[in-house]
C-alpha positions, 0 to 999 in steps of 0.5 A: 495496549494500543487502542487507537483506531487505525485508518488507511488501506495499507495499515489495515491490510498489514494488521490483517496480514499480521493477525492471520500470518504472524500473530507472534509478531503482532503480539510483540508489537502490541506488547511493546505498544508499537503497533500503531507506530508500525502501521502508520509507518507502513501506511506512509511508506506505501503511499510514498511507494505508490506515488514514486512507482506510478511516476516511474511507470508512467515514464516507461508506459505513457498514458493515452491522451486523456482528452481524446481517449478518456476510456483508454486513459482510465484503463491504462491508469487502472492497469498501472495502479494494479501493477504498483499495488501488487509490488506494494503488497509483495514488498511491504505489506506481506513481508 
C-alpha cells in the first residue's frame, strides 16, 4: 500500500473527499498503489488551474492599483482567489 506522506492543500482535500464520499474509489487506488500518483496529479492540476484562472479573472476584473489603494487590492485579490478556489473544488477535488 501507498505509505508516502502526501503534502499539498488540494491533494489532502482530494484524499479527505475520497475517504468520506468515495471509499471504494480510494480503496481501489490504494490497492493498485496509485493513490499518491493520483493525489500528486490533482495537486499539480489544481495549481495550474489556480494560476490560469487567476490570470483570466484579472483580465476580466482588473485589480485596483496596489500602490494607491492597498486594502482594496487585497480585498479584490482575495475575492478572486475565493472564486477560483470554488471552481477548483467543484471541477477537480469534489468530482
